[in-house]
C-alpha positions in Angstrom: 0.1 -0.2 0.0 1.7 3.3 -0.9 2.3 5.4 1.9 2.2 8.6 0.4 -0.9 8.2 -1.7 -3.0 7.3 1.5 -1.7 9.9 3.4 -2.8 12.4 1.0 -6.2 10.4 0.5 -7.3 10.1 3.9 -6.3 13.8 4.6 -8.5 15.1 1.5 -11.4 12.7 2.6 -11.4 14.2 6.2 -10.9 17.8 4.9 -14.0 17.5 2.6 -16.0 15.5 5.2 -15.2 17.6 8.1 -15.8 20.9 6.1 -19.3 19.7 5.4 -20.0 18.6 8.9 -19.0 21.8 10.5 -21.3 23.7 8.0 -24.3 21.3 9.2 -23.3 21.6 12.9 -23.1 25.0 12.7 -26.4 25.7 11.2 -28.1 23.1 13.8 -26.4 25.6 16.8 -27.6 28.8 15.0 -31.3 27.4 14.5 -31.2 26.1 18.3 -29.2 28.6 19.4 -27.2 25.7 21.3 -23.8 26.9 22.7 -22.8 23.4 22.8 -23.5 22.3 19.3 -21.7 25.8 17.6 -18.8 24.7 19.8 -18.9 21.2 18.8 -19.2 22.5 15.1 -16.0 24.8 15.7 -14.3 21.2 16.9 -15.2 19.5 13.9 -13.6 22.4 11.6 -10.1 21.8 14.1 -10.1 18.4 12.6 -9.8 19.9 8.6 -7.1 22.0 10.3 -5.3 18.9 11.5 -5.9 17.1 8.2 -4.2 20.0 6.3 -1.5 19.3 8.4 -1.3 15.5 7.6 -1.2 16.3 3.7 1.3 18.7 4.3 3.5 16.2 6.2 2.7 13.4 3.7 4.5 15.7 1.3 7.3 16.7 3.2 8.0 13.1 4.4 8.1 12.0 1.2 10.7 14.0 -0.3 14.0 12.0 -1.0 17.3 12.2 1.3 19.9 15.0 0.2 23.0 16.7 1.8 21.2 18.7 4.4 18.9 15.7 5.3 20.9 12.1 4.6 18.3 10.3 6.6 15.3 11.8 4.7 12.6 13.8 5.6 10.5 11.0 7.2 10.1 12.6 10.6 7.7 15.5 9.2 5.3 12.9 9.8 5.9 12.8 13.8 6.3 16.5 13.6 2.9 16.8 12.1 1.4 14.3 15.0 3.1 16.8 17.7 0.9 19.9 16.1 -2.2 17.5 16.2 -1.5 16.6 19.8 -1.2 20.7 20.7 -4.5 21.1 18.7 -6.1 18.4 21.0 -4.7 20.1 24.0 -6.1 23.6 23.1 -9.4 22.1 22.5 -9.7 19.8 25.7 -8.6 23.3 27.5 -11.4 25.2 25.9 -13.9 22.4 26.6 -12.5 22.3 30.3 -13.0 26.3 30.6 -16.1 26.5 29.1 -17.4 23.7 31.2 -16.7 25.5 34.5 -18.3 28.8 33.2 -21.4 26.7 32.4 -21.4 25.3 35.7 -21.1 28.4 37.5 -23.7 30.6 35.9 -26.1 27.2 36.3 -26.9 27.7 32.5 -29.6 25.0 31.2 -29.6 24.2 27.7 -32.7 23.2 25.7 -32.6 21.4 22.6 -35.0 20.0 19.8 -35.1 17.1 17.2 -32.8 19.0 14.8 -30.2 19.1 17.2 -30.3 15.3 17.8 -30.5 14.4 14.7 -27.5 16.3 13.5 -25.8 15.5 16.4 -26.3 11.1 16.0 -25.3 12.2 12.1 -21.9 13.5 13.5 -21.2 10.8 15.9 -21.4 7.9 12.8 -19.4 9.9 10.2 -16.3 10.7 12.5 -16.2 7.2 13.8 -16.3 5.8 10.3 -13.5 8.8 9.7 -11.4 7.8 12.5 -11.6 3.6 11.9 -10.5 4.5 8.3 -7.4 6.4 9.3 -6.6 3.9 11.8 -6.8 1.4 9.0 -4.6 3.5 6.8 -2.4 4.0 9.6 -2.0 0.7 10.2 -1.7 -0.4 6.6 1.2 2.1 6.2 2.5 2.7 9.7 2.0 6.5 9.3 2.3 8.0 12.5 0.4 11.0 11.5 -2.7 9.3 9.9 -3.1 7.4 13.3 -3.1 10.8 15.1 -5.6 12.0 12.7 -7.8 9.3 13.6 -7.6 10.3 16.9 -8.5 13.5 16.3 -11.9 12.2 14.6 -12.4 10.0 17.6 -12.2 12.8 20.0 -14.9 14.7 17.9 -17.0 11.5 18.1 -16.7 11.9 21.6 -17.5 15.2 22.2 -20.5 14.7 20.2 -21.7 11.7 22.4 -21.4 13.9 25.1 -23.2 16.6 23.5 -26.1 13.9 22.8 -26.1 12.9 26.6 -26.8 16.2 27.6 -29.4 17.2 24.7 -31.5 13.5 26.1 -31.0 14.7 29.7 -30.9 18.5 29.9 -34.3 18.3 31.3 -33.7 16.5 34.2 -30.4 17.7 35.0 -29.6 21.2 34.3 -25.6 20.6 35.3 -25.1 17.7 32.7 -23.6 19.7 29.9 -20.7 21.2 31.7 -20.0 18.0 33.9 -19.9 16.0 30.7 -18.0 18.6 28.8 -15.3 18.6 31.5 -14.9 14.5 31.3 -14.6 14.7 27.8 -11.9 17.3 27.7 -9.7 14.8 30.0 -10.4 12.3 27.2 -9.2 14.8 24.8 -6.1 15.7 27.0 -5.3 12.0 27.2 -5.6 11.3 23.7 -3.5 14.4 22.8 -0.8 13.0 25.5 -0.8 9.4 24.1 0.1 11.3 20.3 2.7 13.2 22.1 4.6 10.1 23.6 4.4 8.3 20.7 5.9 10.7 18.4 7.9 12.3 21.2 9.5 8.6 21.9 10.4 8.2 18.2 11.9 11.5 17.7 14.1 11.4 20.8 15.2 7.5 20.0 14.1 4.7 21.5 15.1 0.9 22.0 14.1 -1.8 19.7 11.1 -3.9 20.6 12.4 -7.0 22.5 10.4 -9.3 19.9 12.9 -7.3 17.2 15.8 -8.1 19.0 14.6 -11.7 19.5 14.2 -11.7 15.6 17.6 -10.5 14.5 19.7 -12.3 17.4 18.1 -15.5 15.9 18.6 -14.6 12.1 22.4 -13.9 12.8 22.7 -17.1 14.3 21.5 -19.3 11.3 24.6 -17.8 10.0 26.8 -17.7 12.4 25.8 -20.9 14.7 29.0 -21.8 16.7 30.4 -18.3 17.9 29.0 -16.7 20.6 28.8 -13.2 19.1 26.6 -11.7 22.2 24.4 -9.1 20.2 23.6 -6.3 22.8 23.6 -2.6 23.1 20.8 -1.7 20.5 19.8 1.5 19.8 17.0 2.4 16.8 16.9 5.7 15.8 13.6 5.8 13.5 13.1 8.4 10.4 9.9 6.4 9.6 10.8 5.6 5.7 14.5 5.0 7.0 15.4 3.1 10.0 18.8 3.0 11.5 20.2 0.4 14.1 23.6 0.4 15.9 24.2 -2.6 18.2 27.6 -4.2 19.4 29.1 -7.5 18.8 31.8 -9.5 20.8 34.3 -11.7 18.4 37.7 -13.3 19.4 40.2 -11.0 20.0 42.6 -12.9 17.8 40.7 -12.4 14.9 42.3 -10.0 12.1 40.5 -6.6 11.5 39.7 -8.1 8.1 38.1 -11.2 9.4 36.2 -8.8 12.2 34.8 -6.1 9.4 33.5 -9.3 7.4 31.4 -10.6 10.1 30.1 -7.3 11.0 29.2 -6.9 7.2 27.5 -10.0 6.8 25.4 -9.4 10.0 24.5 -5.8 8.6 23.5 -7.5 5.1 21.1 -9.9 7.3 19.3 -7.0 9.0 19.3 -4.9 5.9 17.7 -7.9 3.9 15.5 -9.2 6.4 14.3 -6.3 8.3 14.9 -3.3 6.1 17.2 -1.5 8.1 20.4 0.0 7.9 22.7 -1.2 10.5 25.9 -0.2 12.0 27.9 -2.4 14.3 30.7 -1.6 16.8 33.1 -4.7 17.4 34.4 -5.6 20.8 36.8 -8.2 22.1 35.3 -11.0 23.5 36.5 -10.8 27.0 35.0 -7.2 27.4 
């Protein structure tokens, strides 16, 4: 599955659908006089902004490596995910602040059938968009597309809160403000999850234990008798390009040429079987 093409597709579909939903929800908010629906409409519009970020990130990330960026431009995807996390954090803060203001003023909200139909439509459409983004994110391992999926789902969550408030507003005047505060916490968590994943990849990460086991097993098929003691694995993730560094231990009486040959063979295994560029540091066995 083409990563760049599907990144563009997800972003463009998101922009078109979110813009249509924004217009529908904003109209419903003005028609019913509902502050919650109007705010939810602007939340939906923020998804279009994040999708524009995704499209731009896919464009930049698809550029080939050059002299200034020898590892490529793949980390634009992670930078885009940071922007989306930032957007989510701002939205969460605004939800929380508005909820406290509503509660202090004891604001009661009254809705009609128009608000109910529009809100249910928004929930269904936004969850479908989230599932679509998650699917493409899994297929292409595109972190910014996954982050956009979380943004779609956060909008569905906020619409669920609005729907609950619509259905129970007559019984509990405070339900809209309390549930608004709860959904803001969910949004904060989504922002944190996106931020943590993107920051981990930007800062560098320890390879997954299963990956280390698979690499070690593959090396042992080539050198079953040698105690190479593969260790000190570090992974530098540039999305489209991944650099793996590790140490091996060899008998100290081996020549430099023999040690170089073993290290080169292991690097070739890692490149062929795991699609990573490996750099190996050689140590004497008794170190």
